N, C-alpha and C positions, 0 to 999 in steps of 0.2 A: 712098044719095050723096045726099039731100036734107040729113040731118043734119050730115052732112060739109061741105056749103055753106051750112049754116045758121052752122057753127061756126066756117067761113073767115070769113063775114061778121062775124057777134057778135066775133070776134079784130080784125077792122080797124076796127071803132066802137071800139071799147077803147082801140086804139094811138090814135085820135086825139081820144077824150074823154080819155086820160091827157096827150095833147100839147099840149090847150086848158091842161088844168089845170096845167102845170108852167110853157105859158106866161105863165099869168095869176100864177103865183106869183111868176115873175120881174119881173114888170112892177107888183105891188104891192110887190116888196121894193126893188127899185132902180130903175127908172125913175119911179115914182110917188114926187113927193118928202117923202121920210119925214125928212127928217135931221134934224129937230127933235126928232120921238119917239126916234129910235134914239138920239139924243144924251142925252136924258133916261133914257130904257133904261140906257146903259151908265155912268149916275152913281149908279142905284140901289143898288147896293152900298156906295159911301162913304157915302150918306144915312144906311142904318144904324146904320153906324161912328161919324156924329155923332150920331144919335142915342143910343148907347150911353156914348159918351163925357158926354154929357149928365147922364144919370142916373145913370152910374156913378163 
């Protein structure tokens, strides 16, 4: 019985930790203003093409 109670509590704790982690990722990706970083990352493939065109 004690093990069942412990496992139920551990499951609840892991659910809360997972939710907080998910909310943190959402905050980092959507709410935290990272638009400039995302725009720079979006242009990275094209930067490689420009370098290849200069060298080749």
